[in-house]
N, C-alpha and C positions, 0 to 999 in steps of 0.2 A: 333502697333500690327495690322496685317492684319485681314480681316474679312471674314466670310463665311456665306452662306445661302444654304439651301437644298430644292430641288424640289422633292416631293413624289407624287405618283398618287393613285387614288382610285382603280386602277386596272392596269393590264398590257396594253400596247399599247394605253394609253390615250394621248400620245404626249409629254411625258417627255423629250425624247432625243432631239427632234426638239426645244422644248421650251428652254431647257438649251443652245443649240447652239445659239438661237436668243438672249438670255440674255447675253451670252458671247460676242457676237458681239456688243450689245448695250453698255456693260461696256467698251469694248475696244474703241469704238468711243467716249466715255466720258473721255478717257485718262487714264483709270485704267489699271494696270498690272493685268490681270485676267487669271485664269486657270480653266479648268474643272476637276471634280473628280467624279468617281463612285466607291464606295467601292467594290461592287460585281456585276458582269455582267454575264448574261448567253446568249451566242450567238456563232454561228459558223461563224459569219462574223467578222474576226479579221484583225488588221492592224499591220505591223511591225514598231517598234519604232526606233527612231534615236539612242537609247542606246541598240539596239540589242535584244529586247524582243517583246512580242505581247500583245496587248490590244484589247478591243472591238472597232469595226469600228466606232461606234457612238462617242466614246471619241476622236478618230482621227479627225472626222469632227468638234467636239467642239473645239479641239485644233486649227484647221484651223481658226475657227471663232475668236479665241483669237490672231491669228497671231503667233502661236507657232508650233514648231515641236512636235509631240506626244512623250511622254516618259512613261515608265512603271508605274510611280507613279500615273498617271491619272486613272488607273484601276488596282489596285493591285491584285484583285482576279477575274479571268475570268474562267467561267465554259463553257466547249464546249461539248454539248451532243453527245455521241457516240451511245447510244441505249436508249430504252424507260425508263430504270431504272438507268442509270449510265452516268457519264460525266468525261471528262478529266479536272483536276484541274490545272490551271495555276496561280502561285503566283509570283507577281512582275516580270512578263514577261517570266517565265520559267515553263515548265511542272513539276508538283510535283508528281502527281499520277492520276490514273483512278479509281474512286470509285463509289459505288452505292449510291443512294440518302440517304439511311438510315445511311450509314457510313459517308457521308459528314456532316450530321447533328451533329454527334459527333466531327467532325473535326473543325467545324466553330469557336468555342470559341478560339481555338489556333491560328486562322488566324487574330484575332482582332489586335494583336500587329503589324503585317505587314501592315494592313489597316491604323492604326493610325500613324505609322512611315511615310508611303507614304504621308498621308494627311498633317502631320506637315512639311515635306520637301516642299510641294507645298505652304503652308501658309507662310513659311519663305522667299519664293522667289517672292511672289505676293501680290498685294494689296487686291485682292478679289478672293476667291475660290467659284465656283458655283457647288454644289454637286447634283448628280442625284441619286435618290433611285432606287429600283428594285422591280417590282411587286407592292405590296400594303402593307402598315402597318396594314390593316384590316385582313391580314392573321395571326391572333393572335396565331394560332396553330404552327407558325414558330417563335414566338417571343423569345423563350428561345435560347440564344446564337446568336441572330440576329446580323449580321454585315452590313446588306444592307439598313435598314430603321431606325426605332426608336432606335435599339440597337446602331447603329453608332451615330445618332443624340444626344442621351443622353451621350454617352461616350466622344464625341468631343464638346458637348455643342453648337450645331448648330441649329438655328431656322429653321422651316419647312414651306414651302408653299405647300398646298395640291391642286392637280389638278384633276378636274372631267371632264369626257368626255360626253358632252351632246348629241353627235351624236349617241351614242349607247343607249340612253334613260335612264330614271331613275336617272338623275344626282342629284336631291335633296336627294334621298335615298342613293346614293353613298356617298355623303359628310356627311349627318347626321348619316347614318348608320356606317360610319367609326368612327365618334366621339363616337357613342354609345358603340362600342366594344373595344375601346382603353382603356388601363390602364390610369387613370387620369394623372399620371406624363408624360406619352407619349403624351396624348392629349394636355398637357400644353406646349409642344414644338411647337405646330402649331400656326403660327402667322396669317394665313389667307388662302384664297383659290382663285383659278382661275377656271373659267368655260371655257373649251376649245372646239374647233371644232363646233362652232355654225354656222348653215346655215340659211340664211335669215336675217330678221330684228332683231338685238339683243334686241331692246326695248321690243319685245314681251315677253322676259323673265324677265322683270323688277320685276314683282310680285314674281316669283320664287326666284330670286336673293335676294330680301329683306327677304323672308321667311328663306332662308338658313342663312343669317346674324342673324336674330332674334333667330332662334332655336339653332344655334351653338355658338353665341356670338363671332364668328370669323369675322375678317375683310375681305371683298371681294376686290380683286385687279383688277377685271374687267372680262368682257366676251370677249373672243377672237374668232373672226370669223374664219371660215375655211380658211386655207392658201393653196390654190390650187397649188402654186409653189413648195410645199414640195416634189413633185414627182421628182424634179431635184436634190434632196439631197439623199445620200445613205440610203436605207432602212436597218434597223437593223434586222428585223424579216422576215423570209420567208413567214409568213402569210400576209405580206404587198405586196407580189408579185401578180400582177393582172394576168389575162388570156392573154390579149393583151395589149401591151404597145407601142403605136405609130400608125401611119396611112400612112406609106410610100409605095413605090412601090417594094422595095426589101424585101421579107419576110425571116426572120431568126427565127428559132425555138430553144428554150432552154429547155432542159429536167429538170423538177423540181424533183430532187431526194428527198428521204425521209430524207437524212442528207445533203442537199445542203449547201455548204459553200462558203463564199466570193463571193456572187452573185452580189455585187456591181460592179464586172467586167463588168456587162451588162449596167450600167447606161449611159455611153457615147453612146452606140448603141441606147438605148431608146430615147435619146435626138436628134438623127439624123432625120431630116425631111424625108429623103429618105428611112428610115427603118421602117418596120412593125415587131416589136419584139413579137413573140408569145411564151408565157410560157406554155409548154405542161405539164399538170398535170396528176396525176394518173388516169387511166381509159380512157384517151384521146389518140388518135392516132396522130402520127407526120403528119402534113398536107402534102399533096403530092406536093404542089406548092412552098415549101420553097427552097431557094438557098443554105442555110447553116443550119446545125444542130450543136448546141453547147452542148457538154457534160461538165458541169461546175465542180467546185470543190466539193468534198465530204468529210465529216468527217469520213466516214467508207466506203472505196472503195469497199471491197469485199461484204459487205452487200448491198450496192447500186447497185452493178453489178447484184445481185440476184433480187433486186427490179426492175431494168431496164428490165430484162428478164420476170419478172412476168407481166409487163405491155404490153409485146409484142413489146417493142421499138427496140429490136434487129432485128426483122423481118422488121419493118418500116425502120430502118437504111439501111438494105441491099437493100430494094427497092429504097430508096433515092439515094444510091450510083449508082445503075444501071441506074437511070435517069440522071446521070451526076452531082449529087449534091455534095456539099463540106461538110466536117466534121471537126470540131475543138474541141479537148479535152484539157481542162485546168486543170492542177494539177491532182486531182483524176480522172477527166474525161480522161486525157491523159493516166493514168495507165490502165483504163478500155479498151482503144483501143488496147492494146497489146495482146500478146499470153497468158500470165499468170500473175497473181498477187500472189506472194508467201509470206506467213507470218509465218515462222517457229517458231518465238519467241512469237507468240500470242500478237503482239503489238496493233492491232486494234480489236481483238476478238479472238475466238478460233483458235488455231494454225492450219495451213493447206494451201492448194493452191486452187485458183479459176481460172477456165478457163476464159480468157479475150474474147473480141469480135473478136480478130484476124484480125483487120483492119490495124494494124501496126505490123511490125516484130520486136517487142521489148518485154522484160520481166521485171517485177518490183519485186524487193526484198525489203520487209519491214524490217526496223530496228528501234530500239528505238530512235536513234539520229534524232533530228528535225532540218531542215535547216531553219533559219530565217535570211533573208538578203534583204535589198534594193539593187536593181541592176540597172545598165545602160547596155543596150544590143544593138546589131545591128541585125535587122531582116535579116536573111540570104538570102532569095529570093530577097528582094528589096534593101538591104543595108541601110535602114532607121533606125534611132535611135529609141529605145523603152525604156521608163522608167517603172519600175515595181518593184515587190518584190516576193521573194520566201518564202513560209511558208508550208513545207511539210515534211513528213517522206517518206522513200523509195528511192531507187536508180534504175533508169531505163536504161537498156542497150540493144543493139541488132543491127542488120545490118542497120535498117532504121535510127539509130542515125548518120550514116555516111552522111545523108542529114539533118542537124540540122535545127531547127526552128530559132534559134538565136545564135549569138556569144557573149559570156560574156568575161570579162577580164581574168578569170581563167579557163573557160571551155566552151564547147558548150552545148546548151540547146535544148531539144526536139527532134522530129523526124518528117519526112515527107515521105509519101509512094511514090513509083515510079511515080504515076500519078500526084502528086502534089496537089491533091484535099483533101487528108486526112492528117491532121497535129495534133501534140500534143506538148504541152509546159507546163513547170512549172511556167511560168511567169504570175502572177496576175497583174491586173491593166494595161495591155498592151493597151487596147483601149482608155485609157485616153491620149495617145500620138497622137496628132491631125493628123500629117502627115502620120504616120503609119496607123491610122484608115481610113483615106481617101483613101490611096492606097489599103488597104485590101478590102474595100467596092467596090472600082472601079473594082477590079478583079471579083467581083460578079455581076457587071453591074450597079452599082450606079453612079450617076454624082459626080463630085468633091465636097468634103465637104468643107464648110466654117465655121463649128462650132469650136469655141474655148471653149473646155469643162471646163477648169480651170476657165475661165472668167465667164462662165455660173454659176458655183457653187458659186464663189465669189459674183456675182450679186444677186444670190438667197439669200445668207446669209445677204446681205445688205437690200434686200427687206423684209426679215423676221424681221430684226431689226426695220425697218420702221413700219412694221405691229404691232409689240409689242408696240412700242412707241405710236402708234395712239390709241390703244385700252386698254392698261393696265396702271395702276398708277405705273409707274416704279420708280419714286422718293420714294414713300412710300414703295414699295417692297424692294428696296435696303436699305432703312433706317432701316429695321429690321435685316440686316446682323450684325453679331457680332463675 
């Protein structure tokens, strides 16, 4: 019988996703057939699976740590926020509905069967399943019908490791307070705790660590120092995006939309020594000295077009282009570059049309069908191979599509304006292709790149596993799996 263990956090963004990725790599290096699992995720950073669905990007990274292709069972429920009070609900890889938060609360109990079915399929195929919770079990107002934390742990009988984030302060209260508000039967599922993101000498927390053990009667599995190399791994939350990422000579700006999606497209650029990647946040102007402005993916294209204009970024873009700058729109960003975005069926919001930026002579028509596919393409201007994936609604057509960005086996992708400096594409993940990225940056004036991005990520996962082995009692932690 295979075993499982679950990592839950005292709050959001305490490092659960990276910790699970590291534990997956540790288990794999010990010869175990290991798989990741997250019952419910909320993220607009999604990955296309080998079985034709979509899951959270964090679970795709964890699958890589296990040496596996990602499959839909690794994240059976994915919530993709579209506005402040509602989200698209993806179940076992496919879009089910777009609902408001209050309506989703009523829907959750009916999703437990899909969650448990996916979990049992993973257990049947692996020696160990490492489960990641969502948010915090201390959110007891959400406990009824819960499928993400203790509701799942109890239903599947999976022991829990609780993670506290010492970097944000108050970690003793985080852990003891979580125990205090939990139902006793929920608290009984917790086997122990980990202190994460410690900066400095961990021995300085020895007394606090002992007090947590004494007050909670839970076993401590260790204090994990800050892992600075985590910046080489995909971030799951847009809150993790810094203002400036890099220190190179070629400046590239990326606009941080209110519903930015699939922003791990930027990770290979961040890792390039020659690139200074500037994340332009609301209220900031696009710097005048950048060579390229990227309009990234968006979960709500028309809403983020309005958001872009509200920041004055349309005026900054016009000035950037007059200075001879380059523009790249990816997915939703590509749609924004056109003449118009039309949504007659109210797929992304209220039905209607929104004027685009007019930088490409194309028009986008939204429709309910979503394209989910891993693709191999050839970059049209250079002839170089590009690997990526498509995950979008909408079809874009127009005269500039006669100058495509890339050639796929079944169709051409994207559009380029007559100057060759303004481009749009539906291909996510394109900068992970090393030869293409080197060529693209060379056009902007960068020296030839020597970065192997895939090797960088693999090396970081190994370094993360080493880090966990050095600072946590892994043997004891794994011994609690059942």
